[in-house]
N, C-alpha and C positions, 0 to 999 in steps of 0.2 A: 709216627703216631700209629698205634694198633687199631684196626678197624674190625668189626664183625666180619669174618671172612667166609659168610655163607654164600652159596651159589647164587642167591638173589640178594640184592641189597635190601638189608633189613630195615623197615622204618624205624626211626629212632624215637619212637613214642610206645610206651609199654602196652597201649591198647591196639597197636597196629599189627598187621599180619605178615608172615613171611613163610617160606618153605624151608626145609632142611633135613636133619639126619641123626641117628644114633640108635644102636640096638645092643642088647646084653652081650657081653663077651665072656668066654669061660677062660680059665688059666691054661696056658699052653706050656709045655716044658721042652718042646723040641720043634724045629722047622719041619716042613712037610717033606723034605727031600733027604733027610738023614744026615745033613751036615751038623758039625758041632755048633752049638748055639749057647747063648746065655739068655735065660728067660725068667722074668719075675712079673707074674700077672700080665703077660703080653708085652712087658719091656723086652724086646727080643733084639740081639745083636748077633750076626753071623759074621765072624771074623775070617772065616775060611772061604766064604763065597767068591768064586772066580767066574770069569767070562769064558765061553759065552753063556748067556742066560738059557735056563731050561726051556725048551720049546713047549708051547701050549698044545694040547692034544687037538689034532686035526688041522693045525696051522698050515696055511699056504701063503704064497706071496702074490702080490699084484693088485691092481685097482686102486681106487681112491674112496675114502671115508669122508662123507660130509657131516658136519657137526653144526646144528642149529642153535641159536640162543637169542632171546630178546635183549637181555642186558649185554653191555658191551665192556670188554676188559678196558681199564683205563691206561695201561701202559704195557709194553713188552721190554722195557729196559730192566734187565736182570736186577740192577741195584734198586730199582724203584718198585718192584713187584711184591705185593703183599697179598692181594685178593686171590682166593683159591682158584678161580677160573683160569687166570692168566698163569698162575703158579703151575697148574696141571699142564697147560699147553707148553710152557717153558721146559717141562721135562722131556719133550720130544726134540727140543732144540739145544738145550744147554747141559753139560755135564758139571757136576759139583763134586767136592772133595768126597762126600758121602751121598748116599741115596736109600730110598726105601724100595725093597723088593716086595711087591704084593703077591703073596704066595696064594695057590688055589684055595687053601682053606680059609683065606681071609686075613691071615696074619700080615701085619706090615713089619718087615724085618729090616733093620738097619744093616746095610752092607757097604762095602767100600765102593768108590767110583774112581776119582781122580787121585785119591790118596787111600791109605788104609784108614782104619778107625782111631788111630792115634794113641799115644802113650803120654801119661802125665808124670810130671816131677813129684818128689815127695812132699814138697810144700804146696802142691796142687796148683801153682801159679804159671807153669810152663808146660805147654802141650807141644809134642813133636809129632809130625805127620810125615810119613814116606810118600813122595810124590811119584805117581806113574809116569814114566817118560815114554816118548814115542807117540803120544797122542797128537792128532793133528786137527786143525781148524778145517772148515769146509773148502777154504781156498788152498789147502795142501801145506800151509806153513805150520811149524811145530808149536804146540802149546808148552809154554815154559812156566816154571814154578814162579817166575818173577811177575807173569801175567796174573796168576792167582793172588800174589801178594798185593799187586796194584788194585785188583778188584776189591780187596778188603779195605784198602786205603780209600778207595773211591766211595765206599759206603759211608764214611764219616762226613761227606759232603751233603749233609741232611737238608741244607737250605736248597740245595739244587734237586735232590731227590727225596722229597718230603714224605712220600708214601711207604717208603721201605722200612723194614723192621729195625729196631735201634738197640737190641741186646748187646751189640759190640760196644755201644756207649756206656752202658752200665758195667760190663765185665771185663773189657779190654783195658790194657794199661793206657793211661793218659786219654781215655776215652770220654770222661764225663765232661760235657760241655759247660757245666757250671763251675768247674775247677780251673784255676790259672794253669796255663800251659797245656790246655787240652788240645788234641789233634783234631783238625777240622776238615780233613781231606786234602788231596793233592793240590787242588785249585787254589786254596787259601794257605795251607801250611807246607806245601812242598811235598816232595816224594820221599822224605825221611821220616819214618815213624817208628818209634821204639817198641810198639807192640807187636810187630811183625818182622820176622827175619828169614832170609833164604840163604843159609850158609853154603849150600852147594846146589847143583841142579836137581837133586832128588830129595830135597828136605824142605819142609816148611815148618817154622817155629812161631808159635803164638804165645805172647806174654800176657798175663791177666792181671787185673787189679785185685780181683777176689776170686776164689774158687768157683768154677763153672763146670761141674761134672757132666752136664748135658751138651758140652760144645760139640761133640761128634754129631748129635741130632741137629743142632742149629746149622751145622755146615752143609746140610742137605738143601738149604734154601738158595734161591737163584742168585742172591747177591755174592755168593761165593764162586760163581762161574768165572773162569779167567777172561780177563779183558786186556789186550796188548795195549799199553800206554799210547803208542803211536796211532793206534785205531779208535781211540776214545774221542767221539765227535760230541761228547756231552748230550745236550737235550735231543739231538738228531739220531743218537745211537739206537734208540728205541725203534727206529723205522727199518733198519738193517743191521741187526747185531751179528757178531761173529758166532757161528754155530760150531758146536762140539759134539752135539747129540746126534741121533740118527737121521735127523731131517733139518733142513735150512729154510730160510725164507724163500719163497719163489716170487710172490707179490704180496703187498700189504696196502690196503686202503683203510686208514684209521676209522674206526666206528662202523665199518661195513663188512670187511672181508679180509681174511688172512689165508694164503695158500702156501702149503709147505711141500717141498720136494725132497727127494733122497739126498742125504749128505753122502757123497761118493768117498769121503776120506774117514768116515766113522768105521771103526773096527769092532765087530761083534765079539771077537776074541778077548777084547780088554774090558768089556762091559757086562757085569753079572745080572743086570736086572732089565735091560731094554732090548727091544726086538725092532726090526725094520721090515715088517710083514707087507704093508701096503706101499704103493708107489708114492702116494701123496695124501694130503689132508686139505679139506676145504671148510674152513671155519666161516660161517656166515652169521654176522651179528645184527642186532636191530630187526629180526624177524619175529613176528607175533608168535608166542609160544603155543597158545592153543591150536593155531593153524598148523604150525610145523609139527606139533606132537601128533596131531591127527594124520598128517602125511606120513609120519614115521609108522604109526600104527597100521596104516593101510598099506605101506611098504610096496607101493606101485613104482615099477621102473627103478630109478636111481634111488628112490627113497628107501628101498630095501638096504641100501648101503649107508643109511644115515642114522643119526641119533640126535636127541635134544637133550642137553645137559641140565636143564631145569627140571624141578620135580614136576611130575605129571599134575595137570590141573584137574581139580576135583570133578569137573563136568565130564571128564573122559574116563573116570574110574569104572563107571558101569560097563565099559566095553572090555574090561579085562577078564574075559572068559575065554574058555576053550584055548585055541592056539595063541591068541593075542595075550593071555596071561603069561606066557613065556617071554614076552617082549618087554617085560618090566624088570629092570635091573635094580634090585634092592641091596642096602647094605648100610653100614654104620657111617656116622659122620661125627666129627670132633666138635660140634657146635651146640650151644645151649642158649635159648632165648629167655631173658629175665626182665624183671622191673626193679629198678633201683629205688631204694628209700634213703633219704639223706640223714644219716645219724647225727649231723651237726644240728639239725633243724627239727627233727622229730624225736621225741623221748621214746625210749625202749617200749613203754607200756602202750604208747599210741601205735608204734610200728606193729606190735603184736595184734592190736585191735583192727588195723588195716588189713593184716593178713587173714584174720578171722572173717572179716566182711568182704573180701575180694571175691568178684563174681567170675571165677575161672571158667565154669561151664558155659555161661552165657557168652563170654568173649571167644571161646573156642568154637561155639556154634556159629556165631555171627560172622567170624573170620573165615569160616568154611574149611576148617582143618579136617583132616582125616588120618587114620592110622597108617596110611602109607607114608605120609610126609612128616608127622609129628608124633611124639610120644610125651604124654603129661610127666613133668619132671618134679623132683623133690630134693635134689642135691644140687651142689655147685657144678662138679665134674660130671660130664655125660658118660654113659655106660662104656663108650670106646676108649676112654682114657684109663691107662693102668693105675690101679688104686682106687677107681670107683667101687663104692660100697653101698649097697641098697638098704640103708638103715631105716628104721621106723621114722616116717615123716613127723616133724614137729606140727603142732597145732597150726592150721592155717597155711602150711607150707607143703601141701601134697601136690599141688598143681591141679587139683580137682575140686569139685563141689560148686554149690550155687551161693556160697557164702552165708553167714549166720548174722543178720543184722541185729537181732536181739541180744545175742551174746556179745557182739562188738560194742553195742551202745552200753551195755552194763560195764564193760571193761573201761570205756571212756569215763563213765560216770564215776566209777570206783577211783579212777586216776585223777579225777578233777579236771578233766580235759574234754568235756562235752562241747561239741561245736568247733572242735579243732580243725583249722583250715588246712586242706590238702589241695596243693595247686600243682599243675603240670602243663606243658605245651602239647598241642596236637595239631595236625594238619587239617585245617578247616576248609580245604578245597576238595577233599575226597569223600564220597559217600561213605565208604567203609569206616574211616577214621572218625567221621561225624557220628556214625551209628555206635562204634564201640566206646567212644568217649561218653556218649549219653548213658549207656550201659553202666559204665564205671561211676558216673555222676550220681545216677539213681541209687546205685547200690551203697555208695558212701553216704549219701544223704539219709537214706533209711536207717543207717547204722549210727547217726547222730554226729556226723562230720559235716563240715561246711566244704562243699566241693567247689573248686575254682579252676576249671579248665580254661587255658588261654589258646584261642585260635590263632594260628600264623599261617603263611603260605608255605607251599612245598619248598620254595627257594630259601625261606628263612629258617626252616625247621632245624636242619643240621647244626647251624651255628647257635641257635637258641638252646637246644638240649645240650650242647657242648660247652655251655658257659656255666661254670660251676658257681658263680656268683650271682646267677639269675634269680628272681623272685618267685622260685619255685622249689619244691621239696620232694618231688616224685618224678621218676621217669627220665633223669638225666642219662646221657650217654656214658658208657656203652650200654645198649639195650640188649646186649648178648656178648657171647665170646666164643671163640674157636681155639683149640689147641695149636700152638705153632708147631709142637712136636708131641708124641704121646707121653706126656708126663705132667704131674701137678705142678712142676716148676715152670710151666708156661702158663699157669693160672694164678696161683697165690702170690708169688712175688710181684706180679705185674698189677694185679687187681685190688690187693687188700693191704699194701704197706702205706705208710704216710706218704712216700714219695709219689705214689699213684695219683694223688690229688694234683700236684703240680704237673705231672705227666699228661693230665687230662683223660685218665683211663682208670679211675676208681670206681669200685662198686661199694656204695655205702658210706663213702668219705671217712674211713676210719683213720684215726691218729693215735695208735696205740704202740708205743715203743717196746713194750714186752712182746706183743704180737709180731712187730717187725723183727725183733731178734729171734724169735722162734721160727719165723719163716725162713730167715737166712740161714739158720742151723740145719733145717730140713734140706733147703736148697743146696748146701754144701756137701750132702751125703751122696755116696754113689747111688745111681737110680734104683738099684735092686733093694738098698736099704731104706730109701726115701719113700717108696711107693706106699707102704701101709701107713706111714705117718701123715701122709697127704690125705688119706681117707679120714683119720681122726680128726684133722684139722678142719676138713670139710664140714662135718657135723657140728663142731664147736662155732664156726663163723655163721653157719645157718642159725644157730640158736641166738645170735645177735639180731636177728630179723633185720638185716641190712639190704635184703633183697627178697622179691617173691618169685619163686621158680615157675616158668611158664611152660616150656616144652623143650625137650631134646629134638634136634633135628634128626631126620633120616634121609637116606638117599633112595629115590624112587623115580628113575628116569626111564623113558622109552627108547628101545633100540630096534633098528630095522632087522628084518628076518634073515638077512644075509651076513649079520656081523657075528662073528665068533670071538672067543677068548675074552669076553667081557667081564670084568671084575670091578669091584668098588675100591677106590683108594681111601681107606678110613682115616688116613692122615689129612686128607683134604676135604672128605665128603664129596668126592667127585668121581666120575668114571675114570678107570685107569686106562689111558690110551695106549701106554707102552705094550700092552699085551694083546691088543685088538687085530683081527685080520677079517678078510672077506672069505666066506665059506666056498664061493664058487663064481 
């Protein structure tokens, strides 16, 4: 199941608040180091990148970086990892077939890691990857291509690892669990799977059920990190996974602390994007964000070597002057917060009236948002995704404004829908969601709607908003989305096709076979050809008024004064740990 992969768990109610990321990006035609690249609106692949990674200016080795966060990663099992905080930490521990190299100019460039970037057959249904031999696990044993194949097979055990991504079930041969003969992972279906082959020690072959041009991007995910079958301890694997990256687990207390130490068997000469500058990492979870962000800003003692990966709290923003202004790490995020309108239950003209009445500005102010963490949105894809186009917003879909109740009431009256009931769930235990729900109720009532907010507890909320048969028509989950990789193909096929309803991740509950076919056709194109077509489709779907754009996320996190090499990983909306070092 796909979750909103923001650095803070986003409340699954459209009137709730969260932090995040996204800033305009310009078209690049080459990588910063002069190597040959393929670029289309920042869809960049560098097939020639080789290890070792280019050193960050001023980099030195030694010391420990401390990382604070109030939210706690739910797992470090690579098969089950999907949230961005765990994903970014995993990049220090796990190597994958491909990876993103975050260049100094901000570009996220897809480069090789354990394999090359692959070649595809003429019918687009078979991908062949050359496997880099000689890589070792932290215990000194050899990483084998069969371990990579086993990890792929393990990802089909979605009953055991329910949080991980599922594109393999859609695109890989015999992967669709709804069809007879579907492969369900090694625990249920055994170790023989027709979708993956290892014809020799240096080759991985993947067979598809339908074309998947973005497969090399997907293979940067942790689920593709090799796992030796003999070492698979299933649910216990998350507590001491096999490391292939520059760091390995030193100690782990779930929910509280993860310490990493150097992996002595990581070879920098084989890795084009990672560094091993510091001696170790100390991740401390469950710490109060405002408290630790203040500590990092003060940078007294060891806190000069620390950062907090949650967006800066609005109460601390006034301190960002003088030298402290340089302690704010800012950049792009792949995430967008939205409010869903159920097209099965709300007619188009009514959806348009809701958009015109929506109190964007009041909700923004009440939620305590600021320009460091959020940017008012008007499209589906955020600015960090290749293909984003800042077209003229449609009426009521600018992400801004106080709403126009008189105009909305006239629209309802003309449509014969005055007093149309709009219903949604909200968390009635939190002062903020109580306040924002009242703001929305008042705005809709003034516009001639009957507002019906349904209060539930925090524990009930996620299940309630995820029930597409619930007696509501507004604000179902997902309440937002983040790219799985920088492409429209990780947005439109997932969120707007008919199957999205059954998958539990639909925006707007659309059931349009023509739209399904057009999305499939674009998704089958090479990324450089698809990028502009996604932008056109973005505007068309917005014109159906199946969602209200709220805000693009941004990254705005505080770092200690002794941390160097700090960059933002725009593919995750997180700090890029792979490049960090301590200045002294």
